[in-house]
C-alpha positions as CSV (number, residue, x, y, z in Angstrom):
1,M,47.9,-25.2,-32.5
2,K,48.2,-21.9,-34.0
3,I,51.0,-23.3,-36.5
4,F,48.9,-26.0,-37.3
5,L,45.5,-24.0,-38.1
6,W,48.2,-21.4,-40.1
7,T,49.9,-24.8,-41.9
8,L,46.0,-25.8,-42.9
9,A,45.0,-22.3,-43.8
10,I,48.1,-22.1,-46.5
11,M,47.2,-25.4,-47.8
12,L,43.8,-25.1,-48.2
13,S,44.7,-21.7,-49.8
14,M,47.3,-23.6,-51.8
15,V,44.7,-25.7,-52.8
16,V,41.8,-23.1,-54.2
17,L,45.0,-21.4,-55.9
18,C,46.1,-24.3,-58.1
19,A,42.1,-25.1,-58.8
20,L,41.7,-21.7,-60.0
21,I,45.0,-21.3,-62.3
22,G,43.1,-24.9,-63.6
23,F,39.9,-23.7,-64.3
24,I,41.5,-20.3,-66.4
25,F,43.7,-22.6,-68.0
26,D,41.2,-24.7,-69.3
27,R,38.8,-21.6,-70.3
28,W,41.7,-20.1,-72.1
29,A,42.7,-23.5,-74.2
30,G,39.4,-24.3,-74.7
31,Q,38.3,-20.8,-76.6
32,R,42.3,-21.3,-78.2
33,D,41.0,-25.0,-79.5
34,A,37.7,-23.3,-80.8
35,K,39.4,-21.0,-83.0
36,R,42.2,-23.6,-83.9
37,F,39.3,-26.7,-84.6
38,P,36.5,-25.7,-86.2
39,P,33.7,-27.5,-87.1
40,E,34.7,-30.0,-90.2
41,G,31.2,-30.6,-91.3
42,M,28.0,-28.6,-90.7
43,L,26.1,-28.0,-87.7
44,V,22.4,-28.9,-88.3
45,D,19.5,-27.6,-86.1
46,I,17.6,-30.4,-85.3
47,G,15.0,-28.5,-82.8
48,G,16.7,-26.0,-80.5
49,R,19.9,-27.6,-80.6
50,H,22.6,-28.4,-83.3
51,L,24.3,-31.6,-84.1
52,H,27.2,-31.8,-86.3
53,L,26.8,-33.8,-89.3
54,Y,30.4,-34.5,-91.8
55,C,29.6,-35.9,-95.1
56,S,32.1,-36.9,-98.1
57,G,32.3,-39.0,-101.1
58,V,29.5,-38.8,-103.8
59,R,25.8,-39.7,-103.5
60,T,24.8,-41.8,-106.1
61,S,21.4,-43.8,-106.8
62,G,23.0,-46.3,-104.1
63,P,22.5,-45.9,-100.1
64,T,24.9,-43.5,-97.8
65,V,26.9,-45.1,-95.0
66,I,25.9,-43.8,-91.8
67,I,28.8,-44.1,-89.0
68,E,27.9,-44.5,-85.6
69,A,31.3,-43.7,-83.6
70,G,31.3,-46.0,-80.1
71,G,31.0,-44.7,-76.9
72,A,32.4,-41.5,-75.2
73,T,33.9,-41.3,-78.7
74,P,34.0,-38.0,-81.2
75,S,32.9,-39.0,-84.7
76,I,36.6,-37.6,-86.0
77,V,38.2,-41.0,-84.5
78,S,36.3,-42.6,-87.3
79,R,38.0,-40.7,-89.9
80,Q,40.1,-42.8,-91.2
81,V,37.4,-45.4,-92.3
82,Q,35.6,-42.7,-93.8
83,D,38.4,-41.1,-95.6
84,G,38.7,-44.8,-96.9
85,A,35.3,-45.8,-97.8
86,A,34.2,-42.3,-99.4
87,Q,35.4,-43.2,-103.0
88,Y,32.7,-45.7,-103.1
89,A,29.4,-44.0,-101.8
90,Q,28.4,-41.2,-100.1
91,I,29.3,-41.7,-96.4
92,C,28.4,-39.4,-93.0
93,S,29.5,-39.5,-89.1
94,Y,28.2,-37.5,-86.9
95,D,28.7,-36.3,-83.0
96,R,26.1,-37.6,-80.5
97,A,24.7,-34.6,-78.3
98,G,27.6,-33.6,-75.8
99,F,30.2,-35.1,-78.3
100,G,32.9,-33.4,-80.5
101,W,31.0,-30.0,-82.2
102,S,27.6,-31.1,-80.8
103,D,25.4,-29.4,-78.6
104,P,25.3,-31.1,-75.3
105,V,21.3,-32.1,-74.2
106,E,20.4,-31.8,-70.4
107,S,18.0,-35.0,-70.0
108,T,19.5,-38.6,-70.0
109,Q,18.5,-39.7,-73.1
110,T,17.5,-43.5,-73.8
111,F,18.9,-45.5,-77.1
112,E,15.4,-44.4,-78.6
113,D,16.2,-40.7,-77.8
114,R,19.4,-41.0,-79.6
115,A,17.9,-43.1,-82.6
116,D,15.3,-40.0,-82.9
117,D,18.2,-37.3,-82.8
118,L,19.6,-39.3,-85.9
119,H,16.7,-39.7,-87.7
120,T,16.0,-35.9,-87.2
121,L,19.8,-34.9,-87.9
122,L,19.4,-36.9,-91.5
123,Q,15.9,-35.5,-92.2
124,H,17.1,-31.9,-91.9
125,A,20.2,-32.4,-93.9
126,N,18.2,-33.8,-96.5
127,I,20.3,-37.1,-96.3
128,T,17.8,-39.2,-97.6
129,P,17.5,-43.1,-97.4
130,P,18.3,-46.4,-97.8
131,Y,20.9,-46.3,-95.3
132,I,23.7,-48.9,-94.5
133,M,24.4,-48.1,-90.7
134,V,28.1,-48.9,-89.1
135,G,27.8,-49.3,-85.6
136,E,31.1,-49.5,-83.6
137,S,30.8,-50.8,-79.9
138,F,27.9,-48.7,-77.8
139,G,27.0,-47.3,-81.6
140,G,26.0,-50.7,-82.2
141,L,23.0,-50.5,-79.9
142,V,22.3,-47.2,-81.2
143,V,21.9,-48.2,-85.1
144,R,20.0,-51.4,-84.0
145,T,17.6,-49.4,-82.2
146,Y,17.4,-47.0,-85.2
147,A,16.7,-50.0,-87.9
148,N,14.3,-51.2,-85.1
149,R,12.3,-47.8,-85.2
150,Y,12.6,-46.7,-89.1
151,P,12.8,-50.7,-90.6
152,D,11.9,-49.0,-94.2
153,T,15.1,-47.1,-94.0
154,V,18.1,-49.2,-93.2
155,I,19.1,-52.1,-95.7
156,G,22.6,-52.8,-95.0
157,M,24.1,-53.1,-91.0
158,I,27.9,-53.6,-89.9
159,L,28.6,-53.7,-86.4
160,V,32.0,-53.2,-85.5
161,D,32.9,-55.0,-82.2
162,A,29.8,-53.9,-81.2
163,A,27.6,-54.4,-77.7
164,E,25.6,-57.1,-77.2
165,E,22.2,-57.2,-74.6
166,Q,22.9,-60.1,-72.8
167,H,26.8,-59.6,-72.8
168,T,26.5,-55.9,-72.0
169,F,23.9,-55.8,-69.3
170,D,25.6,-58.6,-67.1
171,K,28.1,-56.1,-66.8
172,I,25.7,-53.5,-65.5
173,A,28.5,-52.9,-62.6
174,L,31.1,-52.1,-65.0
175,L,28.6,-49.9,-66.6
176,E,27.8,-47.9,-63.5
177,S,31.4,-47.9,-62.6
178,Q,32.1,-46.0,-65.9
179,S,29.6,-43.6,-65.3
180,R,30.9,-42.7,-61.9
181,A,34.5,-42.5,-63.6
182,A,33.1,-40.2,-66.0
183,R,31.2,-37.5,-63.7
184,I,34.8,-37.3,-62.1
185,A,36.7,-36.5,-65.4
186,T,34.1,-33.8,-65.6
187,W,35.3,-32.0,-62.7
188,A,39.1,-32.8,-63.8
189,A,38.1,-31.4,-67.0
190,Y,37.0,-28.0,-65.5
191,L,40.4,-28.0,-63.8
192,G,42.3,-28.3,-66.7
193,V,43.7,-31.6,-65.4
194,V,42.1,-34.2,-68.4
195,R,44.0,-31.7,-70.9
196,L,47.3,-32.5,-69.3
197,L,46.9,-36.1,-69.0
198,L,45.1,-36.7,-72.1
199,P,48.1,-36.6,-74.4
200,R,50.0,-39.1,-72.0
201,S,47.0,-41.8,-72.5
202,P,48.2,-45.1,-74.3
203,N,45.0,-45.1,-76.3
204,L,45.8,-41.7,-77.6
205,A,48.7,-43.8,-79.3
206,L,46.2,-45.4,-81.7
207,V,45.2,-41.9,-82.9
208,P,46.7,-41.0,-85.9
209,D,49.2,-38.1,-85.6
210,Q,47.0,-35.8,-88.0
211,L,43.9,-36.1,-85.6
212,K,46.0,-36.6,-81.7
213,E,45.4,-32.2,-81.5
214,P,41.7,-32.2,-82.2
215,V,40.8,-35.5,-80.5
216,V,42.8,-33.9,-77.2
217,A,40.9,-30.4,-77.7
218,L,37.5,-32.3,-78.2
219,M,37.7,-34.8,-75.5
220,S,39.2,-32.2,-73.0
221,R,35.8,-30.5,-72.8
222,P,34.0,-30.9,-69.5
223,S,31.0,-31.4,-72.1
224,H,32.5,-34.2,-73.4
225,W,32.8,-36.3,-70.4
226,R,29.3,-35.1,-68.9
227,A,27.8,-36.6,-72.0
228,A,30.0,-39.7,-71.5
229,A,28.4,-39.9,-68.4
230,K,25.0,-39.7,-69.4
231,E,25.7,-42.3,-72.3
232,S,26.6,-45.0,-69.6
233,A,23.6,-44.0,-67.6
234,A,21.6,-45.2,-71.0
235,Y,22.4,-48.4,-70.2
236,T,20.4,-48.1,-66.8
237,R,17.8,-46.4,-68.5
238,T,17.0,-49.6,-70.9
239,P,13.8,-51.6,-69.9
240,K,14.6,-55.1,-68.5
241,E,12.6,-56.9,-71.2
242,R,15.3,-55.4,-73.7
243,R,18.3,-56.7,-71.9
244,G,18.1,-60.0,-72.9
245,V,19.0,-61.9,-76.6
246,A,17.9,-60.0,-79.5
247,G,16.1,-57.5,-77.1
248,F,16.9,-54.8,-79.3
249,G,15.3,-56.7,-82.0
250,K,15.9,-58.8,-85.1
251,L,17.0,-57.7,-88.5
252,G,15.4,-60.3,-90.7
253,S,17.1,-61.2,-93.9
254,M,18.8,-57.9,-94.1
255,P,22.8,-57.9,-94.9
256,L,24.7,-58.3,-92.0
257,M,28.0,-58.0,-91.6
258,I,29.9,-58.5,-87.9
259,I,33.6,-57.2,-87.3
260,R,34.9,-58.4,-84.1
261,H,38.3,-58.0,-82.3
262,G,41.2,-60.5,-82.4
263,K,43.4,-58.8,-79.3
264,E,42.0,-59.5,-76.0
265,F,40.7,-56.9,-74.0
266,T,43.4,-55.3,-71.7
267,G,43.4,-53.5,-68.1
268,Q,40.2,-52.7,-66.7
269,E,38.3,-53.7,-69.6
270,A,39.9,-57.3,-69.3
271,V,36.3,-58.6,-67.7
272,L,34.5,-57.9,-70.8
273,E,36.6,-60.9,-72.9
274,N,34.7,-63.6,-71.0
275,G,31.8,-64.5,-73.1
276,W,32.7,-61.8,-76.4
277,T,33.1,-64.2,-78.8
278,E,30.0,-65.6,-78.0
279,A,28.0,-62.5,-77.9
280,Q,29.1,-61.5,-81.3
281,Q,27.8,-64.9,-82.4
282,R,24.7,-64.2,-81.2
283,L,24.9,-60.6,-83.1
284,A,25.2,-62.8,-86.2
285,I,22.0,-64.5,-86.1
286,L,20.0,-61.8,-85.4
287,S,19.7,-61.9,-89.4
288,T,19.6,-64.8,-91.8
289,N,22.1,-63.2,-94.2
290,S,25.1,-62.5,-92.0
291,K,28.9,-63.1,-91.9
292,I,31.4,-62.7,-89.3
293,I,34.9,-61.3,-89.8
294,V,37.7,-61.0,-87.2
295,A,39.9,-58.3,-87.3
296,E,43.3,-60.4,-86.2
297,N,45.6,-58.0,-85.4
298,S,43.2,-55.2,-83.8
299,G,41.9,-54.8,-80.3
300,H,38.4,-52.9,-79.4
301,G,39.7,-50.0,-81.2
302,I,39.4,-51.5,-84.9
303,S,38.3,-48.1,-86.6
304,L,41.9,-46.8,-85.3
305,E,43.6,-50.1,-85.5
306,A,42.6,-52.2,-88.5
307,P,40.3,-49.3,-90.5
308,E,41.2,-51.3,-93.9
309,V,39.4,-54.2,-92.5
310,V,36.0,-51.9,-91.6
311,V,36.4,-50.2,-94.9
312,T,36.8,-53.7,-97.0
313,A,33.6,-54.7,-94.7
314,I,31.8,-51.2,-96.2
315,I,32.7,-51.8,-100.0
316,E,31.4,-55.6,-99.7
317,M,28.2,-54.3,-98.2
318,L,27.7,-51.7,-101.1
319,T,28.0,-54.6,-103.6
320,K,25.6,-56.9,-101.7
321,V,22.6,-54.2,-101.7
322,R,23.3,-52.9,-104.9
């Protein structure tokens, strides 16, 4: 019995020691990364907290293009699209609360809260309308919420493999599992586990080499995964009356471009493939002035796998609205 207790005590001590080492390592690595990868844009005070905004290109009399990143994604992931389109207009991307270089927020934000954050950010940064909104995946629901709340500011929209109400909320169990996984990842991040495993993730292979290190640094933070858990929770806080077709509002005759993936979902996300094409068709009929583009050689991460498709769509949209 004594041998068993001693063995158990030694094992527990080793677990605690490994956890402590992991915690210290992650704190050290986080401080190192903060010096290596400072904010690329500006930190804008939106009322007691800051959001990171990065703008490039030259503002003319035309609209500014605003990129809304996909779920649990820092804005830097869309950098290829932004760089490619910057010669044609002013184009801005930003980090939602808790992601990238933006401050976290304690509450679980609704889609309306996120749209209001963006509105305040653009106002305080003096990025005046009109806007072309580019919403990727989860970001599609954010920009549609924005257009519904601030309709006079948006003159064009591009939805990049965007979430659609009926299809998305039919998969609410998957969304809840993603929220649980993000909460687990938060604790793993505190112990340095995410920082060690993320470079081996298949998804990181899609990220350009020059962006890999800052992406790993930003996504290894516990604050990133806390924000991801809250983002998934935003779905559950959406009223039932908004979970059906066009629940986030229609767009009238606003120029609308839908870009959907050509390669099927794989792995755990394969369940999303069923009904995805039909969902994108339902998004297209939100406007009487829309078109669908298929990124034939891309999966869900179109901004990484086929950024040129998104850049071409932005150029076409600028021509339309001008």
